[in-house]
Rosetta silent file (secondary structure, phi, psi, omega in degrees, C-alpha in Angstrom):
SEQUENCE: XXXXXXXXXXXXXXXXXXXXXXXXXXXXXXXXXXXXXXXXXXXXXXXXXXXXXXXXXXXXXXXXXXXXXXXXXXXXXXXXXXXXXXXXXXXXXXXXXXXXXXXXXXXXXXXXXXXXXXXXXXXXXXXXXXXXXXXXXXXXXXXXXXXXXXXXXXXXXXXXXXXXXXXXXXXXXXXXXXXXXXXXXXXXXXXXXXXXXXXXXXXXXXXXXXX
SCORE:     score description
SCORE:     0.000 S_00000001
   1 L     0.000  157.558 -177.394   -0.017    0.000   -0.006 S_00000001
   2 H   -61.966  -38.142 -177.421    1.104    3.602   -0.550 S_00000001
   3 H   -66.894  -21.974  178.038    1.132    4.387    3.140 S_00000001
   4 H   -71.025  -24.412 -179.504    3.603    1.544    3.682 S_00000001
   5 H   -93.572   -7.022 -176.789    6.087    3.358    1.399 S_00000001
   6 L  -114.504  107.345 -179.204    5.500    6.771    3.032 S_00000001
   7 H   -58.943  -36.434 -179.994    6.937    7.052    6.573 S_00000001
   8 H   -64.436  -45.584  178.581    4.843   10.140    7.315 S_00000001
   9 H   -64.092  -39.354  177.839    1.616    8.380    6.301 S_00000001
  10 H   -63.580  -43.646  179.644    2.597    5.299    8.283 S_00000001
  11 H   -65.359  -40.103  178.047    3.304    7.354   11.400 S_00000001
  12 H   -61.307  -42.701  178.202    0.008    9.214   11.015 S_00000001
  13 H   -63.848  -41.711  178.376   -1.888    5.908   10.799 S_00000001
  14 H   -61.775  -40.172  177.478   -0.040    4.619   13.867 S_00000001
  15 H   -67.448  -38.792  178.753   -1.001    7.744   15.792 S_00000001
  16 H   -60.627  -29.994 -179.935   -4.614    7.418   14.661 S_00000001
  17 L   -64.873  -20.854 -179.208   -4.583    3.941   16.203 S_00000001
  18 L   -93.335    3.204  179.210   -4.110    5.568   19.601 S_00000001
  19 L   -90.362   49.366 -179.436   -7.191    7.778   19.220 S_00000001
  20 L  -146.861  123.995 -172.757   -9.404    5.238   20.968 S_00000001
  21 H   -61.940  -36.491 -179.422   -9.956    5.105   24.751 S_00000001
  22 H   -64.642  -32.924 -178.541  -10.066    1.299   25.045 S_00000001
  23 H   -68.802  -32.554  174.291   -6.650    0.993   23.441 S_00000001
  24 H   -68.284  -37.306  176.191   -5.163    3.207   26.144 S_00000001
  25 H   -64.056  -39.131  177.711   -6.789    0.995   28.779 S_00000001
  26 H   -67.180  -39.486  175.902   -5.249   -2.060   27.138 S_00000001
  27 H   -61.306  -44.434  177.873   -1.832   -0.394   27.043 S_00000001
  28 H   -59.012  -44.719 -177.373   -2.168    0.407   30.761 S_00000001
  29 H   -65.220  -43.625  177.944   -3.155   -3.153   31.612 S_00000001
  30 H   -64.187  -35.043  177.061   -0.270   -4.663   29.661 S_00000001
  31 H   -66.419  -37.651 -177.277    2.093   -2.232   31.355 S_00000001
  32 H   -74.665  -44.637 -174.809    0.744   -3.217   34.778 S_00000001
  33 H   -98.100   -2.712  179.850    0.655   -6.985   34.269 S_00000001
  34 L    73.422  -36.146  172.583    3.551   -7.227   31.802 S_00000001
  35 L  -157.807  154.295  179.826    1.465   -9.545   29.602 S_00000001
  36 E  -162.072  150.528  172.522   -2.194  -10.474   29.211 S_00000001
  37 L   -88.356  169.787  175.240   -4.521  -12.344   26.908 S_00000001
  38 H   -63.305  -34.317  177.217   -7.678  -10.921   25.382 S_00000001
  39 H   -64.369  -42.968  178.163   -9.648  -12.960   27.935 S_00000001
  40 H   -65.427  -42.964  179.984   -7.711  -11.429   30.827 S_00000001
  41 H   -60.720  -42.847  179.550   -8.152   -7.940   29.372 S_00000001
  42 H   -63.595  -38.636  179.713  -11.880   -8.482   29.045 S_00000001
  43 H   -64.024  -42.132 -177.122  -12.093   -9.716   32.652 S_00000001
  44 H   -76.539  -40.691 -171.345  -10.311   -6.667   34.055 S_00000001
  45 H   -92.844   -7.445  179.454  -11.791   -4.003   31.812 S_00000001
  46 L    72.248   26.889  177.886  -15.375   -5.244   31.662 S_00000001
  47 L  -110.300  169.965  175.403  -15.312   -5.525   27.880 S_00000001
  48 L   -75.284  153.421  176.653  -16.052   -8.477   25.591 S_00000001
  49 H   -60.394  -41.131 -178.958  -13.269  -10.843   24.607 S_00000001
  50 H   -61.852  -42.117  178.960  -14.017  -10.126   20.964 S_00000001
  51 H   -64.265  -46.686  178.023  -13.687   -6.354   21.482 S_00000001
  52 H   -61.587  -41.586  179.342  -10.424   -6.703   23.388 S_00000001
  53 H   -62.717  -39.449  179.034   -9.081   -9.099   20.778 S_00000001
  54 H   -63.693  -49.321 -175.587   -9.910   -6.680   17.973 S_00000001
  55 H   -72.008  -31.098  171.707   -8.278   -3.659   19.632 S_00000001
  56 H   -61.525  -39.549  177.885   -5.236   -5.696   20.679 S_00000001
  57 H   -62.841  -39.190  177.884   -4.888   -6.630   17.029 S_00000001
  58 H   -65.651  -43.501  177.604   -4.920   -2.980   15.977 S_00000001
  59 H   -60.425  -38.887  179.030   -2.268   -2.133   18.576 S_00000001
  60 H   -68.075  -41.346 -178.990   -0.167   -5.050   17.296 S_00000001
  61 H   -56.631  -36.921 -176.863   -0.608   -3.974   13.653 S_00000001
  62 L  -102.047   16.091  168.029    0.947   -0.600   14.377 S_00000001
  63 L    83.999   12.427 -179.344    3.746   -1.911   16.560 S_00000001
  64 L   -83.539  -28.164  177.899    2.572   -0.898   20.029 S_00000001
  65 E  -134.860  168.040 -179.478    2.311   -4.495   21.327 S_00000001
  66 E  -150.490  155.905  176.813    3.655   -7.885   20.320 S_00000001
  67 E   -66.060  144.911  173.943    2.935  -11.551   21.117 S_00000001
  68 L   -74.638  122.527 -175.776    4.869  -12.998   24.053 S_00000001
  69 L   -71.823  154.478  173.489    7.244  -15.534   22.460 S_00000001
  70 L    57.806   41.043  175.740    7.389  -19.202   23.384 S_00000001
  71 L  -114.855  115.138  179.079    4.056  -19.284   25.159 S_00000001
  72 L   -83.051  155.585  178.729    2.015  -22.406   24.589 S_00000001
  73 L   137.182  165.181 -177.136   -1.746  -22.391   24.881 S_00000001
  74 L   -69.952  -32.528 -176.664   -4.947  -21.796   22.968 S_00000001
  75 L  -119.378  130.801 -175.743   -4.870  -18.038   23.449 S_00000001
  76 L   -82.569  136.531  172.012   -1.762  -15.939   22.928 S_00000001
  77 L   -83.893  153.993  178.618   -0.682  -13.372   25.512 S_00000001
  78 E  -116.283  155.590  173.989    0.441   -9.894   24.464 S_00000001
  79 E  -140.085  161.631  177.261    3.062   -7.547   25.842 S_00000001
  80 E   -68.748  137.922  172.492    4.093   -3.978   25.173 S_00000001
  81 L   -75.059  -29.476  176.334    6.691   -3.486   22.457 S_00000001
  82 L  -155.812  148.563  177.001    7.775   -0.340   24.336 S_00000001
  83 L   -84.650   -1.745 -179.400    6.616    1.472   27.453 S_00000001
  84 L  -114.670  133.730  174.432    6.928    4.831   25.703 S_00000001
  85 E  -120.877  116.388 -178.204    4.457    6.157   23.142 S_00000001
  86 L   -86.361  116.033 -178.313    5.547    9.294   21.300 S_00000001
  87 L  -104.911   10.171 -177.597    2.560   11.513   20.577 S_00000001
  88 L   -73.396  157.207  178.805    4.501   14.486   19.249 S_00000001
  89 L  -100.002   13.765 -176.518    3.872   15.934   15.793 S_00000001
  90 L   -57.046  125.867  176.142    7.544   16.647   15.164 S_00000001
  91 L    80.441   -0.197 -176.485    8.418   16.208   11.478 S_00000001
  92 L   -93.781  156.429  174.121    4.868   15.326   10.430 S_00000001
  93 L   -80.620 -171.241 -175.516    2.725   16.945    7.753 S_00000001
  94 H   -61.605  -42.174  179.533   -0.698   18.390    8.399 S_00000001
  95 H   -62.892  -39.962  177.767   -2.431   14.997    8.355 S_00000001
  96 H   -66.773  -39.014  178.239    0.123   13.630   10.786 S_00000001
  97 H   -63.098  -40.708  176.283   -0.247   16.646   13.059 S_00000001
  98 H   -65.098  -36.896  177.835   -4.000   16.120   13.180 S_00000001
  99 H   -66.867  -40.049  177.117   -3.465   12.474   13.983 S_00000001
 100 H   -64.687  -40.130  178.136   -1.083   13.399   16.804 S_00000001
 101 H   -63.355  -42.744 -179.692   -3.624   15.886   18.144 S_00000001
 102 H   -64.311  -43.832  179.801   -6.407   13.262   18.094 S_00000001
 103 H   -63.993  -41.068  179.371   -4.226   10.705   19.873 S_00000001
 104 H   -64.132  -42.113 -178.581   -3.134   13.284   22.465 S_00000001
 105 H   -65.948  -38.561  177.683   -6.676   14.391   23.208 S_00000001
 106 H   -69.121  -39.949  176.486   -7.855   10.809   23.761 S_00000001
 107 H   -59.456  -45.223 -178.934   -4.807   10.132   25.942 S_00000001
 108 H   -65.196  -40.901  176.467   -5.565   13.219   28.065 S_00000001
 109 H   -60.887  -42.646  178.596   -9.221   12.247   28.408 S_00000001
 110 H   -63.169  -43.910 -179.295   -8.125    8.771   29.495 S_00000001
 111 H   -64.615  -43.815  179.798   -5.604   10.184   31.944 S_00000001
 112 H   -64.042  -41.724  178.651   -8.105   12.602   33.483 S_00000001
 113 H   -63.319  -38.522  176.554  -10.695    9.859   33.900 S_00000001
 114 H   -65.149  -40.981  179.045   -8.100    7.678   35.646 S_00000001
 115 H   -62.073  -46.477 -178.146   -7.151   10.545   37.988 S_00000001
 116 H   -64.371  -38.974  178.080  -10.796   11.184   38.879 S_00000001
 117 H   -62.487  -42.748  179.776  -11.440    7.490   39.456 S_00000001
 118 H   -69.819  -34.555  176.816   -8.469    7.212   41.823 S_00000001
 119 H   -65.248  -39.692  178.937   -9.495   10.357   43.679 S_00000001
 120 H   -62.812  -30.237 -176.185  -12.952    8.909   44.208 S_00000001
 121 H   -95.718   -1.465 -169.973  -11.378    5.807   45.739 S_00000001
 122 H   -61.507  -34.819 -178.125   -8.655    7.604   47.721 S_00000001
 123 H   -71.347   -7.627  174.920  -10.484    7.487   51.062 S_00000001
 124 H   -86.307  -11.470 -178.226  -10.456    3.677   50.824 S_00000001
 125 L   -83.403  157.260  175.079   -6.651    3.614   50.908 S_00000001
 126 L   -59.055  155.330 -176.256   -4.534    3.332   54.074 S_00000001
 127 H   -55.049  -37.596 -177.314   -3.594    6.711   55.627 S_00000001
 128 H   -65.834  -32.859  178.196    0.010    6.555   54.409 S_00000001
 129 H   -78.852  -32.107  174.519   -1.107    6.232   50.780 S_00000001
 130 H   -63.764  -41.959  179.379   -3.677    8.982   51.203 S_00000001
 131 H   -68.146  -31.866 -177.653   -0.971   11.280   52.558 S_00000001
 132 H   -77.431  -22.368 -179.933    1.425   10.334   49.744 S_00000001
 133 L   -72.585  150.393 -169.186   -1.079   11.160   46.999 S_00000001
 134 L  -149.288  135.387  174.401   -0.775   14.665   45.571 S_00000001
 135 L  -138.923  125.724 -175.645   -2.735   16.970   43.261 S_00000001
 136 L  -154.667  153.977  173.665   -1.532   20.465   42.503 S_00000001
 137 L  -147.632  143.915  178.748   -1.531   23.177   39.847 S_00000001
 138 L  -148.912  152.796  177.085    0.250   26.522   39.689 S_00000001
 139 L  -118.274  125.950 -178.417    0.720   29.417   37.298 S_00000001
 140 L  -137.839  168.389  175.899    4.102   31.154   37.178 S_00000001
 141 L  -107.335  130.100  178.040    6.113   33.369   34.795 S_00000001
 142 L  -158.883  167.822  178.332    9.262   31.957   33.244 S_00000001
 143 L   -85.096  167.840  176.362   11.264   31.796   30.032 S_00000001
 144 H   -60.930  -37.268  179.472   11.191   28.943   27.525 S_00000001
 145 H   -64.725  -41.856 -179.892   14.657   27.904   28.758 S_00000001
 146 H   -66.465  -39.236  178.440   13.451   27.764   32.377 S_00000001
 147 H   -67.395  -35.851  176.040   10.386   25.721   31.385 S_00000001
 148 H   -63.452  -38.025  178.939   12.614   23.337   29.426 S_00000001
 149 H   -63.570  -44.184  177.738   14.718   22.890   32.563 S_00000001
 150 H   -63.708  -40.918  176.773   11.639   22.006   34.612 S_00000001
 151 H   -56.533  -43.760  177.454   10.541   19.596   31.900 S_00000001
 152 H   -63.530  -40.086  178.841   13.892   17.817   32.206 S_00000001
 153 H   -64.096  -43.936  179.524   13.571   17.659   36.003 S_00000001
 154 H   -65.735  -40.393  178.187   10.074   16.158   35.810 S_00000001
 155 H   -62.298  -41.316  179.256   11.220   13.630   33.212 S_00000001
 156 H   -60.796  -42.225  178.145   14.110   12.660   35.462 S_00000001
 157 H   -63.382  -42.763 -179.458   11.746   12.032   38.376 S_00000001
 158 H   -63.827  -32.757 -175.985    9.459    9.922   36.202 S_00000001
 159 H   -90.326   -7.315 -172.262   12.369    7.809   34.961 S_00000001
 160 L   -60.137  -35.187 -175.122   14.128    7.389   38.321 S_00000001
 161 L  -110.923   21.406 -175.656   12.313    4.179   39.185 S_00000001
 162 H   -63.173  -26.108 -178.356   11.858    2.888   35.637 S_00000001
 163 H   -66.975  -16.718 -178.568   13.980   -0.220   36.234 S_00000001
 164 H   -82.493  -11.006 -178.461   11.233   -1.589   38.480 S_00000001
 165 L   -61.463  -49.408 -174.042    8.701   -1.790   35.619 S_00000001
 166 L  -102.207   -0.277 -177.738   10.061   -5.013   34.128 S_00000001
 167 L  -128.377   88.209  179.771   11.919   -6.365   37.184 S_00000001
 168 H   -55.830  -27.790 -179.020    9.629   -7.190   40.102 S_00000001
 169 H   -65.387  -22.471 -179.050   12.677   -8.218   42.136 S_00000001
 170 H   -82.148   -6.248 -177.815   13.805   -4.547   42.082 S_00000001
 171 L   -85.928  126.262 -179.230   10.656   -3.411   43.863 S_00000001
 172 L   -70.536  160.591  177.689   11.078   -2.858   47.622 S_00000001
 173 L   -55.720  138.928  179.484    8.620   -4.409   50.063 S_00000001
 174 L    87.595   -4.291 -178.146    5.360   -2.491   50.188 S_00000001
 175 L   -71.177  137.896  175.169    5.765   -1.041   46.701 S_00000001
 176 L  -128.946  161.519  178.135    2.567   -0.580   44.691 S_00000001
 177 L   -70.224  126.026  177.349    1.893    0.640   41.195 S_00000001
 178 L  -126.612  162.798 -179.524    1.478    4.432   41.197 S_00000001
 179 L  -117.182  125.267  171.295    0.934    6.948   38.408 S_00000001
 180 L  -106.619  118.984  179.877    3.094   10.045   37.944 S_00000001
 181 L  -124.816  123.650 -177.623    1.488   12.433   35.474 S_00000001
 182 L  -132.842  145.402  175.903    3.094   15.738   34.574 S_00000001
 183 L  -146.601  140.732  170.665    2.333   18.390   32.012 S_00000001
 184 L  -123.165  145.336  178.378    3.760   21.830   31.229 S_00000001
 185 L  -153.390  154.858  179.242    2.128   24.297   28.891 S_00000001
 186 L  -105.312  139.201 -179.414    2.430   27.956   27.944 S_00000001
 187 L   -68.802  142.470  177.181   -0.609   30.215   28.085 S_00000001
 188 L   -67.305  151.734  178.093   -1.826   31.552   24.718 S_00000001
 189 L   -68.721  134.426  177.538   -1.234   35.200   24.010 S_00000001
 190 L   -86.447  155.879  177.902   -4.245   37.362   24.854 S_00000001
 191 L   -62.836  150.760  176.930   -5.508   40.068   22.523 S_00000001
 192 L    97.471 -175.248 -178.126   -4.090   43.524   23.072 S_00000001
 193 L   -63.017  144.269  178.974   -0.737   44.740   24.351 S_00000001
 194 L   -73.963  147.301  176.561    1.506   42.173   26.014 S_00000001
 195 L   -60.348  152.706 -179.956    2.141   42.583   29.783 S_00000001
 196 L   -58.869  131.338  176.988    5.367   44.376   30.683 S_00000001
 197 L    87.415   -2.547 -179.654    8.295   41.960   30.646 S_00000001
 198 L   -73.299  134.292 -179.431    6.515   39.236   28.664 S_00000001
 199 L  -112.771  178.549  178.041    8.913   37.446   26.345 S_00000001
 200 L   -74.730  146.505  174.497    8.576   35.054   23.458 S_00000001
 201 L  -153.107  162.449 -178.125    7.824   31.435   24.257 S_00000001
 202 L  -126.823  149.058 -177.604    6.784   28.266   22.467 S_00000001
 203 L   -71.398  138.758 -179.754    4.291   25.576   23.409 S_00000001
 204 L   -74.909  146.480  173.641    5.800   22.376   24.746 S_00000001
 205 L   -75.874  170.641 -177.804    5.376   19.122   22.868 S_00000001
 206 L  -123.072  123.803  173.427    3.708   16.111   24.471 S_00000001
 207 L  -131.456  123.317  178.210    5.296   12.709   24.878 S_00000001
 208 E   -78.061  132.351  177.307    3.655   10.005   27.002 S_00000001
 209 L   -86.807    6.592  179.999    6.141    8.169   29.184 S_00000001
 210 L   156.596  169.675 -179.993    4.083    4.966   29.454 S_00000001
 211 L   -80.606    0.000    0.000    0.705    3.326   29.791 S_00000001
């Protein structure tokens, strides 16, 4: 097919594959359990086996997941091909940028729904986990270089414990799966004269660090 010979078209199609909320749930589940069959996904997510199997197939088609090798049995388990999904539009044409935007918006909707669900359940957690949970937002003035520095610091925090994802033996006693979600963004320019001291800045790109 023509899109197979065009890297930009192929990337746009792959990004379009992430513009579906169930596929993000499947990515999350595979990240959490390391591997799962369509039957297991259906059990956890409350979906039909047929639906999970179809959407797992789409994720596999575009390289987000792969079969677990050397597993015998009637139903094949799947695993993530990578824990990182790049949703940026860097280097893409207009169609690719729209695909990246669609995938990003579905990812954010999925992320927000997960945050709200966990907040609703937070009072069921032991006191130490309630105290450790955190929700905050702030508005400050800074340069693009300063915001880039903060972006690097946040990324470093997110990656600090990454070796524990695939190695349960590296997890200390009492460790549980937690979600670190960070975003930085620049406010759009308002109509009229700019405030005194306002400088030029550019909107940050978005890259998901995992399911």
